[in-house]
Z-matrix of the N, CA and C atoms (Angstrom, degrees):
N
C 1 1.441
C 2 1.528 1 108.92
N 3 1.309 2 117.13 1 131.88
C 4 1.459 3 121.74 2 -179.83
C 5 1.522 4 110.17 3 -77.84
N 6 1.332 5 116.12 4 168.44
C 7 1.459 6 120.04 5 175.29
C 8 1.523 7 110.09 6 -58.73
N 9 1.320 8 115.86 7 -38.92
C 10 1.454 9 119.25 8 179.62
C 11 1.533 10 109.73 9 -60.00
N 12 1.304 11 117.39 10 -36.92
C 13 1.453 12 121.59 11 178.75
C 14 1.512 13 112.64 12 -61.37
N 15 1.322 14 117.12 13 -42.06
C 16 1.459 15 121.25 14 178.38
C 17 1.523 16 110.25 15 -71.32
N 18 1.300 17 117.53 16 -44.94
C 19 1.459 18 121.96 17 -174.48
C 20 1.521 19 113.14 18 -68.32
N 21 1.315 20 117.47 19 -21.67
C 22 1.460 21 118.15 20 -178.69
C 23 1.526 22 111.61 21 -66.49
N 24 1.320 23 118.52 22 -16.71
C 25 1.455 24 122.33 23 177.48
C 26 1.526 25 112.94 24 -89.41
N 27 1.314 26 117.12 25 -7.91
C 28 1.466 27 120.64 26 -175.77
C 29 1.527 28 112.23 27 -59.41
N 30 1.325 29 118.25 28 -39.96
C 31 1.467 30 120.24 29 -178.69
C 32 1.528 31 110.64 30 -62.12
N 33 1.332 32 117.58 31 -39.82
C 34 1.464 33 120.82 32 -179.53
C 35 1.531 34 110.90 33 -69.97
N 36 1.319 35 116.41 34 -38.78
C 37 1.461 36 120.47 35 177.96
C 38 1.524 37 109.54 36 -62.70
N 39 1.330 38 116.85 37 -46.79
C 40 1.467 39 120.91 38 -179.72
C 41 1.520 40 111.30 39 -61.44
N 42 1.319 41 117.29 40 -42.83
C 43 1.466 42 120.47 41 178.64
C 44 1.524 43 111.34 42 -60.77
N 45 1.319 44 115.46 43 -47.29
C 46 1.465 45 120.00 44 -178.74
C 47 1.525 46 111.65 45 -64.11
N 48 1.313 47 116.67 46 -44.84
C 49 1.460 48 121.04 47 -174.25
C 50 1.516 49 113.74 48 -74.14
N 51 1.339 50 118.53 49 -23.49
C 52 1.460 51 119.24 50 -170.79
C 53 1.518 52 115.10 51 -110.65
N 54 1.323 53 118.98 52 -1.36
C 55 1.460 54 118.23 53 -173.61
C 56 1.517 55 114.57 54 -74.81
N 57 1.307 56 118.90 55 -15.95
C 58 1.466 57 121.26 56 179.55
C 59 1.512 58 110.90 57 63.54
N 60 1.324 59 116.59 58 -135.15
C 61 1.463 60 120.54 59 -178.88
C 62 1.524 61 112.26 60 -93.38
N 63 1.324 62 117.31 61 2.71
C 64 1.460 63 118.89 62 178.64
C 65 1.520 64 109.22 63 -82.29
N 66 1.303 65 115.50 64 151.94
C 67 1.464 66 119.18 65 176.51
C 68 1.521 67 110.92 66 -91.34
N 69 1.331 68 116.51 67 -5.94
C 70 1.458 69 120.69 68 179.66
C 71 1.522 70 110.25 69 -70.18
N 72 1.310 71 114.88 70 149.22
C 73 1.461 72 120.16 71 175.56
C 74 1.520 73 107.95 72 -90.15
N 75 1.325 74 114.80 73 84.42
C 76 1.459 75 121.30 74 -177.24
C 77 1.516 76 109.00 75 -126.71
N 78 1.315 77 114.69 76 165.86
C 79 1.457 78 121.76 77 177.74
C 80 1.517 79 107.94 78 -112.61
N 81 1.326 80 118.11 79 120.62
C 82 1.461 81 121.62 80 -176.36
C 83 1.518 82 111.63 81 -123.56
N 84 1.317 83 116.30 82 111.76
C 85 1.457 84 121.01 83 170.38
C 86 1.528 85 108.72 84 -77.64
N 87 1.332 86 115.35 85 -29.05
C 88 1.459 87 122.16 86 -179.65
C 89 1.524 88 109.33 87 -121.33
N 90 1.333 89 117.02 88 156.86
C 91 1.458 90 121.61 89 179.32
C 92 1.519 91 110.03 90 -64.28
N 93 1.314 92 116.36 91 124.70
C 94 1.459 93 121.23 92 178.52
C 95 1.524 94 110.89 93 -92.11
N 96 1.312 95 117.37 94 -41.62
C 97 1.463 96 121.84 95 -175.74
C 98 1.518 97 113.33 96 -123.24
N 99 1.309 98 116.70 97 -29.85
C 100 1.467 99 120.60 98 -175.25
C 101 1.525 100 110.49 99 -81.10
N 102 1.332 101 117.88 100 142.79
C 103 1.468 102 119.09 101 174.87
C 104 1.513 103 110.35 102 -72.08
N 105 1.293 104 122.50 103 149.69
C 106 1.462 105 123.08 104 -7.04
C 107 1.528 106 109.96 105 -78.65
N 108 1.301 107 115.87 106 123.15
C 109 1.456 108 122.86 107 -176.47
C 110 1.532 109 110.57 108 -60.14
N 111 1.314 110 114.85 109 139.80
C 112 1.464 111 125.01 110 176.96
C 113 1.524 112 113.46 111 69.91
N 114 1.320 113 117.84 112 15.11
C 115 1.457 114 122.28 113 172.48
C 116 1.527 115 107.58 114 -97.02
N 117 1.328 116 118.42 115 161.57
C 118 1.464 117 119.41 116 178.82
C 119 1.528 118 111.51 117 -53.92
N 120 1.308 119 115.40 118 138.47
C 121 1.464 120 122.72 119 -179.33
C 122 1.524 121 108.88 120 -63.51
N 123 1.318 122 117.15 121 120.46
C 124 1.462 123 123.01 122 -177.62
C 125 1.517 124 109.51 123 -125.28
N 126 1.327 125 115.79 124 131.54
C 127 1.460 126 121.35 125 176.36
C 128 1.517 127 109.54 126 -132.26
N 129 1.330 128 116.85 127 156.24
C 130 1.461 129 120.54 128 -176.92
C 131 1.523 130 112.61 129 -67.21
N 132 1.317 131 119.89 130 149.31
C 133 1.449 132 123.60 131 -5.08
C 134 1.521 133 112.40 132 -81.93
N 135 1.316 134 119.39 133 -27.77
C 136 1.463 135 121.19 134 -179.09
C 137 1.526 136 109.77 135 -158.00
N 138 1.330 137 117.60 136 44.11
C 139 1.457 138 121.62 137 -177.61
C 140 1.513 139 111.69 138 -92.09
N 141 1.332 140 116.57 139 134.78
C 142 1.462 141 121.64 140 -175.13
C 143 1.521 142 111.66 141 -123.01
N 144 1.331 143 114.95 142 142.67
C 145 1.453 144 121.80 143 169.73
C 146 1.513 145 115.11 144 77.45
N 147 1.314 146 114.85 145 -164.22
C 148 1.456 147 122.75 146 -175.80
C 149 1.526 148 111.51 147 -56.28
N 150 1.308 149 116.98 148 -46.82
C 151 1.465 150 121.00 149 -176.41
C 152 1.518 151 113.41 150 -95.22
N 153 1.342 152 116.96 151 4.67
C 154 1.462 153 120.95 152 -179.61
C 155 1.524 154 110.68 153 53.09
N 156 1.330 155 115.69 154 51.51
C 157 1.464 156 122.12 155 178.98
C 158 1.522 157 108.87 156 -61.27
N 159 1.310 158 116.35 157 123.25
C 160 1.462 159 123.49 158 -176.35
C 161 1.521 160 108.30 159 -129.19
N 162 1.302 161 116.14 160 104.71
C 163 1.460 162 119.86 161 -178.27
C 164 1.523 163 112.41 162 -111.13
N 165 1.310 164 117.77 163 -0.31
C 166 1.467 165 119.78 164 -172.41
C 167 1.521 166 112.98 165 -58.99
N 168 1.316 167 117.41 166 -31.80
C 169 1.465 168 118.94 167 -178.17
C 170 1.517 169 112.92 168 -99.18
N 171 1.342 170 117.31 169 -1.81
C 172 1.461 171 119.67 170 -174.65
C 173 1.525 172 112.87 171 -121.48
N 174 1.319 173 115.66 172 -75.76
C 175 1.463 174 121.68 173 -167.49
C 176 1.523 175 114.00 174 -106.39
N 177 1.288 176 119.85 175 21.81
C 178 1.457 177 120.29 176 -175.56
C 179 1.515 178 109.16 177 103.77
N 180 1.325 179 117.33 178 -128.16
C 181 1.448 180 121.67 179 -175.73
C 182 1.516 181 111.62 180 -123.20
N 183 1.316 182 115.65 181 153.26
C 184 1.455 183 121.26 182 173.92
C 185 1.525 184 107.29 183 -67.18
N 186 1.325 185 116.81 184 135.57
C 187 1.462 186 120.00 185 -178.03
C 188 1.524 187 111.10 186 -75.45
N 189 1.316 188 115.39 187 162.08
C 190 1.461 189 120.74 188 176.87
C 191 1.521 190 110.22 189 -60.62
N 192 1.320 191 117.04 190 -40.25
C 193 1.469 192 120.37 191 178.58
C 194 1.519 193 111.29 192 -62.44
N 195 1.320 194 117.88 193 -42.23
C 196 1.469 195 121.14 194 179.09
C 197 1.526 196 111.38 195 -66.29
N 198 1.315 197 116.68 196 -29.92
C 199 1.457 198 121.60 197 -179.42
C 200 1.524 199 112.18 198 -75.95
N 201 1.339 200 117.51 199 -40.22
C 202 1.458 201 121.24 200 -172.65
C 203 1.528 202 114.81 201 -104.33
N 204 1.311 203 118.43 202 -14.91
C 205 1.465 204 121.02 203 -175.40
C 206 1.528 205 109.97 204 -117.03
N 207 1.328 206 116.38 205 117.93
C 208 1.472 207 120.15 206 -175.73
C 209 1.524 208 111.99 207 -62.53
N 210 1.338 209 117.73 208 -32.45
C 211 1.468 210 119.65 209 179.61
C 212 1.526 211 110.50 210 -67.18
N 213 1.313 212 117.13 211 -45.26
C 214 1.470 213 120.90 212 179.41
C 215 1.529 214 110.20 213 -65.03
N 216 1.329 215 116.94 214 -37.31
C 217 1.457 216 121.47 215 177.47
C 218 1.526 217 109.89 216 -62.50
N 219 1.319 218 116.42 217 -42.96
C 220 1.459 219 121.92 218 179.14
C 221 1.525 220 111.19 219 -66.53
N 222 1.330 221 117.41 220 -43.28
C 223 1.469 222 120.40 221 177.97
C 224 1.527 223 110.75 222 -58.93
N 225 1.344 224 116.31 223 -41.86
C 226 1.473 225 120.04 224 179.58
C 227 1.529 226 110.66 225 -64.04
N 228 1.318 227 117.02 226 -38.27
C 229 1.470 228 120.43 227 178.97
C 230 1.525 229 111.18 228 -67.12
N 231 1.321 230 116.93 229 -43.20
C 232 1.469 231 120.56 230 178.74
C 233 1.526 232 109.97 231 -63.59
N 234 1.318 233 116.22 232 -40.08
C 235 1.468 234 120.47 233 176.72
C 236 1.528 235 110.29 234 -60.25
N 237 1.331 236 116.70 235 -41.64
C 238 1.472 237 121.04 236 179.41
C 239 1.531 238 110.81 237 -66.16
N 240 1.345 239 117.52 238 -39.83
C 241 1.464 240 120.59 239 176.30
C 242 1.525 241 110.62 240 -61.73
N 243 1.332 242 117.35 241 -43.63
C 244 1.452 243 121.32 242 177.63
C 245 1.518 244 111.80 243 -61.06
N 246 1.336 245 115.32 244 -41.24
C 247 1.468 246 121.00 245 179.03
C 248 1.537 247 110.55 246 -62.76
N 249 1.317 248 116.19 247 -42.52
C 250 1.471 249 119.96 248 179.71
C 251 1.529 250 111.20 249 -64.58
N 252 1.334 251 116.17 250 -36.43
C 253 1.462 252 120.09 251 178.94
C 254 1.519 253 111.02 252 -64.09
N 255 1.350 254 115.86 253 -42.16
C 256 1.470 255 120.56 254 179.74
C 257 1.508 256 109.44 255 -64.62
């Protein structure tokens, strides 16, 4: 499978991981409806942002950039997909 093959699923992963309690297919770096509103999107056990990057049990901690910046969050997710492929 090529990198393109793995990356084509990224949009679906981001949608699933970031929608919160809404049924809409949206991408949320920050909480749209769930309290605390307008804070970085957090899901259990320690997932942050659009892709719910969770490094607490693996590589240390999610960086501030990955938590607050959707591009950095996405780059970290793509890096993780590449790592899984290897």
